[in-house]
C-alpha positions in Angstrom: -7.2 -11.8 93.9 -6.4 -14.6 91.6 -4.0 -17.1 93.1 -1.4 -18.0 90.5 0.3 -20.8 92.5 -0.2 -24.3 91.2 1.3 -27.5 92.5 0.6 -31.2 92.4 -0.7 -32.5 95.7 -2.4 -35.7 96.8 -6.1 -36.0 96.3 -8.7 -36.2 99.0 -8.0 -39.9 99.5 -4.4 -39.2 100.3 -3.2 -40.8 97.0 -1.7 -38.9 94.1 -3.8 -40.9 91.7 -5.5 -38.2 89.6 -5.8 -39.2 85.9 -3.0 -38.0 83.5 -3.5 -34.4 82.6 -5.4 -33.5 85.8 -3.2 -31.4 88.0 -4.5 -30.9 91.5 -4.2 -27.3 92.6 -2.6 -25.9 95.7 -4.7 -22.7 96.0 -6.9 -21.3 98.8 -10.0 -22.0 96.6 -8.9 -25.6 95.7 -8.2 -26.2 99.4 -11.9 -25.5 100.2 -12.8 -28.6 98.1 -10.5 -31.0 100.0 -12.0 -31.0 103.5 -13.4 -34.5 104.0 -16.8 -34.3 105.8 -17.0 -30.5 105.3 -18.1 -29.7 101.8 -17.8 -26.1 100.4 -21.2 -24.6 100.4 -21.1 -22.1 97.6 -23.9 -19.5 97.5 -24.5 -17.9 94.1 -24.8 -14.1 93.8 -26.1 -12.0 90.9 -24.8 -8.5 91.8 -22.5 -6.6 94.1 -25.0 -6.2 96.9 -25.9 -9.9 97.1 -22.3 -11.0 97.1 -21.4 -8.4 99.8 -24.2 -9.5 102.1 -23.2 -13.2 101.7 -19.6 -12.3 102.4 -20.7 -10.6 105.6 -22.3 -13.9 106.7 -18.9 -15.5 106.6 -19.0 -17.3 103.2 -15.3 -17.4 102.1 -16.2 -18.2 98.5 -19.0 -17.0 96.4 -20.2 -18.0 92.9 -22.3 -16.3 90.4 -25.6 -17.6 89.0 -25.8 -17.4 85.2 -29.6 -17.3 85.4 -29.5 -14.3 87.7 -27.0 -12.5 85.5 -29.1 -13.2 82.4 -32.5 -12.5 83.8 -31.3 -9.2 85.3 -30.2 -8.1 81.9 -33.4 -9.4 80.2 -31.5 -12.1 78.3 -31.9 -15.9 78.2 -29.7 -18.2 80.3 -27.6 -20.9 78.7 -27.8 -19.3 75.3 -24.3 -17.7 75.1 -25.9 -14.3 75.2 -24.3 -12.9 78.4 -20.6 -12.9 77.9 -20.3 -9.1 78.3 -22.6 -9.1 81.4 -20.7 -12.0 83.0 -17.3 -10.4 82.5 -18.6 -7.0 83.7 -19.9 -8.5 86.9 -16.7 -10.6 87.4 -14.7 -7.4 87.2 -16.9 -5.7 89.7 -16.9 -8.6 92.2 -13.3 -9.7 91.6 -11.8 -6.6 93.0 -13.6 -7.0 96.4 -10.7 -8.8 98.1 -13.2 -10.1 100.7 -14.0 -13.5 99.2 -12.9 -16.0 96.6 -14.9 -15.6 93.4 -16.1 -18.4 91.1 -17.9 -17.5 87.9 -20.5 -19.4 86.0 -19.6 -19.0 82.3 -22.3 -21.4 80.9 -20.5 -23.3 78.1 -17.8 -20.6 77.8 -19.9 -18.6 75.3 -18.2 -20.4 72.4 -17.3 -23.9 71.1 -13.9 -22.6 70.0 -11.4 -23.6 72.8 -9.2 -20.7 72.1 -12.0 -18.2 72.6 -13.0 -19.9 75.8 -9.4 -19.8 77.0 -9.2 -16.1 76.2 -12.3 -15.5 78.3 -10.7 -17.4 81.2 -7.6 -15.2 81.0 -9.8 -12.1 81.2 -11.6 -13.5 84.2 -8.4 -14.4 86.0 -7.1 -10.9 85.4 -10.3 -9.6 87.0 -9.6 -11.6 90.2 -11.6 -14.7 89.5 -10.2 -17.9 91.0 -12.6 -20.5 89.6 -15.1 -21.0 86.8 -18.0 -23.3 86.2 -18.1 -24.7 82.6 -21.2 -26.7 81.5 -21.8 -29.1 78.6 -25.5 -28.6 78.3 -26.8 -26.7 75.2 -30.0 -24.6 74.9 -31.4 -27.0 72.4 -31.5 -29.8 75.0 -28.4 -31.7 73.7 -25.0 -32.1 75.2 -21.8 -30.6 73.8 -19.7 -33.4 72.3 -17.3 -34.8 74.9 -14.2 -34.0 72.8 -15.3 -30.4 72.3 -15.9 -29.8 76.0 -12.7 -31.6 77.0 -10.8 -29.4 74.5 -12.2 -26.3 76.2 -11.1 -27.6 79.6 -7.6 -28.4 78.3 -7.3 -25.0 76.6 -8.3 -23.1 79.8 -5.8 -25.1 82.0 -3.1 -24.4 79.4 -3.8 -20.7 79.4 -4.5 -20.2 83.2 -3.2 -23.3 85.1 -4.2 -21.9 88.5 -7.8 -21.2 87.6 -10.1 -23.9 89.2 -12.2 -25.4 86.4 -15.4 -27.0 87.6 -16.5 -29.2 84.7 -20.3 -29.6 84.7 -22.2 -32.3 82.9 -26.0 -32.0 82.4 -26.6 -35.7 81.9 -29.1 -35.8 84.8 -31.0 -32.8 83.5 -31.3 -33.6 79.8 -32.9 -36.6 78.0 -30.0 -39.0 78.1 -30.7 -42.7 77.4 -28.4 -44.0 80.1 -27.5 -41.1 82.3 -25.3 -43.1 84.7 -23.1 -44.5 81.9 -22.9 -41.2 80.0 -22.1 -39.4 83.3 -19.2 -41.7 84.0 -17.9 -41.4 80.4 -18.0 -37.6 80.5 -16.5 -37.2 84.0 -13.6 -39.4 83.1 -12.9 -37.4 80.0 -13.1 -34.1 81.8 -10.7 -35.3 84.5 -8.3 -36.4 81.8 -8.5 -33.0 80.2 -7.5 -31.4 83.5 -10.7 -30.5 85.3 -10.2 -29.6 88.9 -13.7 -30.3 90.0 -16.7 -32.2 88.6 -20.3 -31.0 88.8 -23.4 -33.1 88.2 -26.5 -31.0 88.8 -29.7 -33.0 89.1 -27.9 -35.8 90.9 -29.9 -36.4 94.1 -30.0 -40.2 94.7 -27.7 -40.9 97.7 -26.6 -44.2 96.2 -25.7 -42.6 92.9 -23.9 -39.7 94.7 -21.8 -42.2 96.8 -21.0 -44.3 93.7 -19.6 -41.3 91.8 -17.7 -40.0 94.8 -16.0 -43.4 94.9 -15.3 -43.5 91.2 -13.8 -40.0 90.4 -10.7 -38.6 92.0 -11.5 -34.9 91.5 -13.9 -33.2 94.0 -17.5 -33.8 93.3 -20.0 -30.9 93.2 -23.7 -31.3 93.4 -26.6 -28.8 93.3 -28.6 -28.4 96.4 -32.1 -29.6 96.1 -34.8 -28.8 98.7 -36.1 -32.3 98.2 -32.8 -34.0 98.1 -30.1 -34.9 100.7 -29.2 -32.3 103.3 -25.7 -30.7 103.4 -24.8 -33.0 106.3 -26.0 -36.1 104.3 -24.1 -35.0 101.2 -21.0 -34.5 103.3 -21.3 -38.1 104.7 -21.6 -39.4 101.1 -18.3 -37.7 100.1 -19.5 -34.6 98.3 -16.8 -31.9 98.2 -18.9 -28.9 97.1 -22.6 -28.0 97.2 -23.8 -25.1 95.0 -27.0 -23.2 95.5 -27.3 -22.2 91.8 -30.2 -19.8 91.0 -32.1 -20.7 94.2 -31.2 -17.5 96.1 -32.0 -15.3 93.1 -35.4 -17.0 92.5 -36.1 -16.8 96.2 -35.4 -13.0 96.2 -37.8 -12.6 93.2 -40.5 -14.5 95.1 -40.0 -12.3 98.2 -40.2 -9.1 96.1 -43.5 -10.2 94.4 -45.1 -11.5 97.6 -44.3 -8.3 99.5 -45.8 -6.1 96.7 -48.9 -8.3 96.7 -49.2 -8.1 100.4 -49.1 -4.3 100.4 -51.6 -4.2 97.5 -54.0 -6.5 99.4 -53.6 -4.7 102.7 -52.1 -7.9 104.2 -49.1 -8.2 106.5 -45.9 -8.3 104.5 -43.1 -10.7 105.6 -40.4 -8.1 106.0 -38.6 -9.5 109.1 -34.9 -9.4 108.5 -35.1 -7.0 105.6 -31.9 -4.8 105.6 -32.6 -1.1 106.1 -31.7 1.6 103.6 -28.5 2.6 105.5 -27.3 -1.0 105.6 -27.7 -1.5 101.8 -26.3 1.9 101.1 -23.1 1.0 102.9 -22.6 -2.0 100.6 -21.3 0.1 97.8 -17.8 -0.8 96.6 -16.2 2.0 98.5 -18.0 1.2 101.7 -17.6 -1.8 103.8 
């Protein structure tokens, strides 16, 4: 399912003014990021069934959640412990052919650019069209800019048509001047060839609008229940809105609350719950 066509096209502003080294892609997945006023809403799945159900609701592209993948395997998220699980899930979902798949690879599970690029090749061969690559580390620090930029450049050299969404955790970690550090990192990641830029934790409308006007690559933000709505983010110029681990955590909460309701002889909120036959039909050889 991986689209191997890559071409230089004008950015969302109509100008071909991307920084040197950043090559805008002409792929179906990249095109979903270049619809002014209509950002890509990317729901994040954690297994075959969740991805299949989301695809049935008309989502053309689906991402994976590293937290969901890690927690389901009993492993920590963001600690480079789930490379095998991530690749295994990508191979399962990538063969669907019913949606475009983007995979969260944490920091690439290595600080060696060649190893990260090798993983990107495996993912592309599995049918993945995009990856999310973060610079946050489990110890609360940020990967050096030069190291993260080298990973991006290595991936783009190995798989030019793979959409690299470069994430910076400057608004999540203890950074002295998050605005300045965010600008510095986004500029470096664009120069390295990032196709998209992701700043989770960015919720202030003025800050969102400022960054949208500063960068030329599509800006991705993480949906926050307390933050701007999808329509408001669209008006600010955001190109992609991710749901991250929200769906997985919501599913866990629903499971626990249902079990507690049954235990306490209270009404369980099961409206809309798919029946056995519906879920059974979601297997890879089914619908």
